[in-house]
N, C-alpha and C positions, 0 to 999 in steps of 0.2 A: 879487728878489722872482720866484718862480714864476709863469708865465702858465698858468694852469688852466682845461681845459676839463671839464665833466662830461658824459659821453654815458651813453644809456640804451638798453638790449639790446630786440631784438624778438620776434616769436612764433619758437618754436624753442628758446629758452633755458630753458624751464620744467623743472621736475625736481618731483616730489612732496617736500614736506618743506621746500621753500623758504621763507625768511622766519622760520622758527619760532625759531631761535635771535636773530635780531633781536627779534623779538615777546617772547620771554621775559627780553632783557637790556636793552632800551631803551623807556622809557615813551611816547617819542615814536613809535616803531615800531609798538607795540601800538595807539595811537590812530588811527593810518592804517588797520589792518586793522578797528578797531572801525568807524570811520568808513565804510569801503567795504562792510562788511555791513549796515550800516544804509542808506545810501545805495541799494545795487543790490538790497536785499530778498532777498538769499541769502548764504550763508555762505562768502565767499570765502576767508576765513581757513582755514576747513576744508578747503576744495578745495586750498589751497596746502600747507597741512601734513599733510593725510591722503590726498590724490587720491579715488579711485584715478587711475592714469595716464590711463586711458581717458575719465575725466570732465576731468580737468585740461588735455588736448590738445586737447579740442573748442574750436572757434574763440570759441564763445560765452563759455567759461569761461577760455580761455587768455589772452586779451588782458587781460581785467580783473585777472586773476590776477597776470600779469607785472608789469604797471603798478603795483598796489598794493604789489607787494614792492618794486618800484624806487622808490616815494616813500618806503616804509618805510626804505629803505637811506638815501635822502637826508636823511629825518628824523633819523634815528639820526647820521649823519655831522656834520650841524648840532649835535646834542645833544653828541655825543662831543669834538668839537672847539672847543666852546661860541663857534660862529661865526667861528673864525680861519681856516677853509678856505673859499674863496669862488672861484667861478666867474667868468671873463672871458667866456666863451662858452660855448655848449651846443648839443647836438643829440641827436636820437633815431633809431635804426633802425626805419623804419616805424612799429608802435604805440610804440615807445620815443620817438617825437617828442612824444608827449603829457606823457611826463616832463620834456622839457625846456621844454614850454610851462607845465607848472605851475611848475617853477624859477623860470621868467622872470618869473612874475607874471599871464602871459595869461590864465589861468583858476585860480579857486580850487579846494579838494580836490575839493567836492561836483561842481562842474560839469565838472572833468577827468575824474572817474568816470562820471558820467553819459554824458560824450561818447564814451569808450572803449566803453563796454556797447553804445551806439546804433550806433557803427562795426562792432564785431564781429557784432551782430544783423543788420546790413544786408549785410554780408560774406558771412554763413552763409547768407543767402537767396539771395543772388546765387549761390552755389555750386549751388545745387538747379535753377537755370534753364539751366545749359548745362555739361557735363561738362569741367572743366579740370585741367591737369597743369603742374607744374614740374619743372625738372630743375637740377642744378648742374653747371656746367662747368668743369673745372679745367685749367688749363694752355694755355690758348688765349686770343689777345688778343680784346679785346671787339670791335673794329672787325671782325675775322675772323667772330666770332660773328653780328653784325649781317648781313653777308654772305650767312652760312648760312640765317639766318631767311627773308631775301627769298625763297628758293628754296622754301619750304614755304607762302607765302599762300594759294596756292589751296586748300590744305587747312583753312584756317582761321586764325584769331588765333594770332600767334606774336611776342613781343617779349621785351625784356630786363626783368626783374624789378628785379634787385638788382646794381648794380656793387659788390660787397662787397671785394674787393682785388684786386691787379694780377693775379693768377692765378686768381680765383675770381667768376664770373658766374653768376647765376641766370636762367634762360628760363621763360618763361611764356606760356599761351593755352590755346587747344582741344587736346584729348587727342590727335586724329589729327597735327596739325601738330606739336606737341612730339614725339610718338613718332618722326615722320619726321625732325624736326631732330636729335634725339638722334642717329641714324645719320649724318646728314651732317657733323655737328660732330666726331663721332669720326674720320670719313674725313678731315675736314680738318686733323686733327693734334692734338685735344685730347688731354690726358693721360689723363683720366677724365670719365664722364659719369654723373652719379649721379641717377635719378630721385629725387624726394622724397615723403614721406608726408603728403601735404597733401590738404585736402578739394576744392580748387579752384584756378583760375588766378588767384590774387591778383597785384595791380599789373599788371593788364591790361585790355582793353577788355571783358573778361567781367564786370569789376566795375561796368559802367555805371549799372545799376540801384541799387547800394549808392552810388555817387558822386552819382548825382541825388536819391536819398533823404537823404543826410547834407547836400547843398547847402541842402535845405529845414530842416534841423533846426539847421544851424549858425546861420541866420538868426536863430534865437530865443535864441541864447548871449549871455551877458554876457562881453564880452572886453574885455582891457585892453592898452595898447602894453606890448610886453616891457622889463622892466628890465633884462634880460640880454641882449645880442644872440642870437638863434637861428638856425643854420644849418639852412635847409628842405631836405628830402629832395627834392622835386619839382625843385629847380634848384641845389642846392648854393650858394644866396646868402644873405647875412646879412638877417635880417627882424626888424622891430620894430614896425612900424605894425599895429594890431589888425586893420584892413580887409583887409591882405595877408594874414594867417593865416585870415582867413574866408574867402577866395578860394582859399587853398591847401589847407586842411583836406580838403575834398571831392574834390580834384584828386588828392590824394596816394594815394588808394585805388587809382586805377588807372593811375598814372604809375610810372615807374621809380624807384627809390630810389638816388639818386647819391651813395652812401657814401663811396667812394674820393676823390671829387671835394671833399665835404663834410670829410674829414681834411685833405686837402692844403690847401685853403682855410684851416682853422684853423692850420695849420703856417705858412703864408704870413702869418698874421696876428701869428706870435710865440708860437703855443701852443707850450710845451715840454714840459708834464705833462696825462695825462689821467687822470680818475677814472671808472671804468664803474661804475655803481651800478644793481646788480639782480643776478638770479641768474646765476652760472656768468662765464664768462670768453671769451665768443664774441668781442665786440669787442676785447677785448686781444689776442685771436689775429689778428685782422684788422689791428690796428695795427702788429703785427710785420712784417707784409708791406707796410705802406704807410709808415710812419714810419722815419726815420732812427734807427741803433742809438741813439743816445744820449737818444732822446725816450722817457721811463717813462710806462708806464701803469699804474695801481693799481685795485684792485676792491675794491669794499665788497657783501658779500653775506651775512655773518655777523660774529660778535663779534672774531673774531680777524683775519679779513680788514680790519675796520674799524679795529682797534686798529693794525694794520701799515700801514694808510694813514696814518691821522692821525701816527703817528710818522715814517714816513717823510718825509712832507711839511712837518711842522712843524720836522723837524731839519735839512731840507735850506734852509728859508727863511732 
């Protein structure tokens, strides 16, 4: 038997039209979109299917749209495989962690959708308090990047947002500090430094107000222990206790995403197959840099990719 991990992408994976094919072909996926529209009081489905891009990429829309599409992909996979493909572990990149929390039964669908919208709203508010920036650094060791960031602390907050793969690390913080850090990191030997088109310094101390607001919000949520182990972003550790999730969910907003470490832990636990549920192939791309060549990552984002995944995995079992 394959040991399979289900993984869920984060912000930046969105494209207009995402999920429409799943909506049209799978009743379970359609139901997820209908629930999102109802629970969130806005047409998440229309934003996903029709955009426009400017509307879709706004944090307040992108997070709920990406998560809804990922959960629709998950439910379509369950439907198409008749429950024969199951996860032994799960994780999600940043907001994608909420897909993992839903899969593992920590929250039901309505609670998951409400939580991600509250998270998005608070993060959007936090971006208006102080100007933040983010950059992707390619081809420089994360430890060297950390050393470079120490040199700009006098200019403001500067920290690592995402450990994405061994060759790609994202930095985040106050605009002046990140602009200077970009220069220092290039001088230190980075192959490329790419400023990201984001509205704020996500996964940094600039999100403190969002973290505090979300901490109050999660106190009110009905959470369960995880039925499937979740590897959490903030520490790349296996988590199953509901109170641990309650503590980690707010912290995740301003903490680094330890994605490389998350995937490495799953590999150490014997995972040999991944399924990325949601739009695009961002995490599959990262996995190619993290995992040994024999480890396969499948994708589910439309009817064809779903069919390929089901056939590929069930034929291998």
